[in-house]
Phi, psi and omega in degrees: 000138180284159178293138180292130181245140178233158176209170181249130183234145173279125181287349181267313184241348177090006179296144184252141180227154179280335178217169183288139174228153182284321181240132176288126182285346181275310183252358176066021178268146181264146174057038177249358183269124180230158180270135179222149175280122183264341178208123183261319179207174179296129182275148173249178177286171180292340176284138185295326184266007182082173181225152180294152180291129180265151176287148179295137181293146179256150178289142177233159179292147183294331180283353176272349180280133182291156180260020181294131179281149180292131173285137185248151177268124179284124180274359183061023177230108187298320182292317179294319177298319182298316182291324179285343182098019178126357180136179180279133177272129179303135180083005182269159177240121183245132179250122180248116181246158179174166181292158177297136177078007182281338178121021181296310181295322179297316181298312184289323176294322178296319177294318180297324181284340181273336189288141179279346180260175189284127178234149176239116179259110182259121181240129174253003184246334184234156175277168179297326178294320178295320179293322178296321178299319177294320178296324178295324178294327178284341179059045179235129176247130180212111180289350181272359181261120180253138181248131178228127175254101185204149179239343180275126185295326181296321178290324179297317181293328175297318179289330177295322177292332179279312185281323184053063182283163175268346177211137179240131177241126181248121181232094007228172183292334180287345180266349183280152173213151181244147178292342184279350179238125183263070176209169186289153176298139181093352178285168182302313183294318182294316180299316181293317182292314181296321178295320179297319179294321179291325176295317179298317177297314184297317184288321183283327181263354181059037180249126177290142180233133176247125179252140170263131181238137175285161176239159180274178179294342178274356178090007179257159183292130183293151180105184182291149179297336180297339178301318180288333177285329184287323185279165181274326184223137176239120180246143178245123179255118188222169180160174179252133182297339180277354178241159181270353185268141177234142183237136176243125182242155177256116177269333178208136180206111180284349185240013181186191183281152175258009181259003184280161185217135175240138184237134179234160175240124184278127176234174179293336181255020176126196182257133178255135178290137176254100184280333179234080187293337182299325182289332182265341181271352178252121181289147184254072178274135179287321181266151180279133182238144178282157177082017180236133178217152182252129179248139175262108182243171180227128174241108184068238177263001189253121172281140181230145169248121185239155181259131179247129180245137179228147176226120179243124181218161180292133182291126179282323182261179184294317182262121180292148181269145175230114184226135180224131176245117181085002181223151182292119183296325179293323178290326176298317178297324178295316181294324177294323177294323177295317178297323181288315188275315189267326185256351174082016179273128183272097182242005186294331183256023183235145174284140178231123177240134182231142182215136171263120186290157179089354179076018180260164178241138180231149176229021180283124178298342181292351178275355184302312184295323178292323177297315179295319179297319179294320179296314180293325178296317179290323181296319180271351184056041177240120181289148174278136182301145177293148180093006179249135175223171189225146177207085180196154176262149180248128180270174182290340178272003181086007180276152178266115187262150179287158178234165183280158173053048182292329181298320179294322179294318180294319180295322178294320178296321179293321182296326182269007172088019178282147185259334183223138173227130178267126179227171178282150176294340179285347178274132177257118181272121181265002183274148179241158176056048180276142174275338179269138179276126180262116179254119182265129181229157181236343181225156178298325182300324179294321179294317179299319178297321179292319188277317189241007180076000000 
C-alpha cells in the first residue's frame, strides 16, 4: 500500500496548497482551505481485472492522420442534438448543469427511455421507485433502459462491465465517491477523481457519458473549475420556474458550436421539444398595446422572433428605477442615455422596466432597435402597429448599425407573416421577391418618424 498523501484545497475555487493558509490567494476567500487525502492506495484501472501494459504512443505527422468524421449517436431529440452539434460523440463526456428542480433528471431520463440502444441510468440522488414513478408519468416503456442506484465508482464500473451499455448517464457527479480518495462525496478531490475515472472509462470503451452537475448560488457549476476543463461538452439547463419554457445552452463544445440553443416546454408528462419557438415566444393579443415590440434575433443557426415589453412611468421616488429581465441592464442604461443625448427624449426622471417574454435571456445586439421602439412606444403610450419587427444595433452616436445574417432574420419574419422589418442601411439584402417590406434606416429619428409620425 502506498503512503497516504494529503494536500490542502480551497472549497470555493479548488486551488491547491502545500500547507494551510487562512486566505485563498486565487479567489480571495477566507477560511475555505481544508485538508484532504489525495491518495489512499495504489490505483488500478477502471477495469476490475486490470489491463495489459500499453506501449507509449509515438508521434506521427499531421498529414498521416485520417480525416474521418466522428460518427454520432442520435438521441432522437432534435433540440438536444442541435445543442450537441448533431448528436453524442462516442467516448465523449458531457456535463449538464442547472438549478435544482429545473428538469435535468427529467430531460436525461426522457432521452434514455426514447433511445433504441442500451442505456444505463445511474442515480445517486433518487431510489429506483422514484425513477420509475417519473417514467410512468412520461408513459414511455423501454426494455433497453437500465436503472442503477449506486454512488461508489468501483461498484458502478463492475455493473458497466456486466451490462455493457451504449450510453451512461450519471446523476449526479457530486454524489459519487471513490475508494481511492478518503474524503466526503462532493469534495474537490472526490469530484476530480471520479471525473477522471469516468473519462478513462469513456475513452477506453468508446462509450459516451453524460454527467449531471449541481450549481452554486452564483449560477456556476459546483466543484473545481478543472471539472469543466476535463469534460468535452458543458451544457447549461436554465429557465424560470414561473414559466413553462426551458432553455439548454452550450457553454463549451469540442465537437460543435457553442452558440446553439435548444428550447423545451415543461408538461406534467415530461419535456416537449419546441421546434418553432418564435410562435410561442410572441403573445397573440387581439388588441394593440403600447410598449411592445418584436425583435428578430439569431441563436446559433436558428433565427428567433421574440417579444420585448417596456413600461415607462414617472418616478415616484427621487432616483428613477431601471430594471431588465432577460436583457443586459447595463446595455439598457446605455440605450436610455443614447435616447436622452442623441434623440432628445427626456427619460432621466422616469422609471423604465424591460422584459423579454417567455422567460428567456438574449444578448444579441440586434435587439437594440426593438428595445428602443418598445421604450418610446410606452413613453408616448402609442402602440406599434402589428406586423412590424426590428433587426438592428444602435450605436452611441444614435446611428443604426448593421447586424450579421440579416437574410435569415428577414426570412423568419416573412415566414411568420410580418409585413415590415426595420434594418440598418448598412445591411445589404440579397433576397428577391420578398413579401415583407424592408425599411432601411440610419438614425433613431427616422425610426420615430416611421412609427409615430
